[in-house]
Every structure is written in structure tokens, then in C-alpha cells.
Residue, then its C-alpha position, 0 to 999 in steps of 0.5 A: m467258233n469252230d475255227l477257234r477250237k482248231a486254233n486252240k488244239t494247234d496251239a496246245i500241240v505246238i506248246s506240247i512239243i516245245c515242252l517235250i524238246a526242252l525236257v529232252c535237252y535238259y536231260l541230255i545236258n545233265y546225264f550225258i554232256t556234263d562231265s561227272s569225272d574229276l569232281y571235287a567239293e569246296i567247302n567255304f567258310n565266311g567266303k574263304l576256302v577252308s577245304t577241298i574233297d576229291l569226289t572221285e576218289l570215294s568208291l561207291s561203298d565209301e561213307y565219310v562223315f566229317s566236320i571242319p575245325e571252323v564250324q565243328s557243329v556242322l557235319f558233312k557226309a560224302k558217299d557215292r561220289s556225292i556230298a551233303f550237309f548232314e547235320s547242322d545246328c542252324v534253326d531252319k536246316i535248309c542246308v540239310e534238306s538240299g541233299f546230296l550234291g554230285k553234279n558240277g556246279q551244284a551248290a548248297a549254303c548254310l547262311p547262319n553258320k557262314l558255310s557254302l559247298i560247291i561242287k566243281s570239276k577239274a576238267v572245266y577251266s580253272d580260271n573261272i572265266d565267265i565270258v570271252v568277248p573278241 
């Protein structure tokens, strides 16, 4: 019985160390390795690119609210080198609740209005290659 308790404590310590290492790696990747320069946002309507906003041109004090001609009832807000769905006429408002996006690879969508918002970096390969096999 005593050996079983000792094994459970050892297992708990090992699992805790693995979780701590995973959190440190996540933090390092998101805050130090991910390039936040040269970011831009792509707004797509019905799967087609309709607008591109250069987020790096926004200074920290700028705030810009706008809509696109395809869906004027949806407003976007760009500030502090990030962008968000600001207002929408959709029922559930999940797009508005997604908040500000400002890191490469982040995305949000307003499915009822057929809109998507994707953050991309100019520093990343622009040809959208997912994998290269020799």
C-alpha cells in the first residue's frame, strides 16, 4: 500500500513537470518566436478576398471603425495593431465576442454574413505551402 502512494506521488510530479514544460513552450512560441511585425488582416466575403488592412501601419493611438460594401451592417474596429468584429446584425454575435485579433494565424468568422477575418504576416511564406516533402 505504501508503494502505491509513492508511485502516485511520483506520477503527479512527472505530470506536473510535463504540464509546466508545455506551458513554457506555449508562452515562448506565442510571445517570442511568433513574428508580430508586418501583420495584415484579410477580410473575406463568401470565400473571396474583399479587403486587406495593414495592421503595422496603425499606431498605438489610432482607432479605425469601418465596414465593407458587401455587408455594410457588419462593422470592424482596428486599433493597437489588431482588428475585431465590432458590430454585427447576426443573431448569436459569436464574431463580436471573438475579440481583437493581432497575432499571425488568428481568425474569426461571421457565418450568417459569410465573412471571415484572418491575420497574416508578410514575413511568412506567401505561397500558402503547408508542407514540403523531398
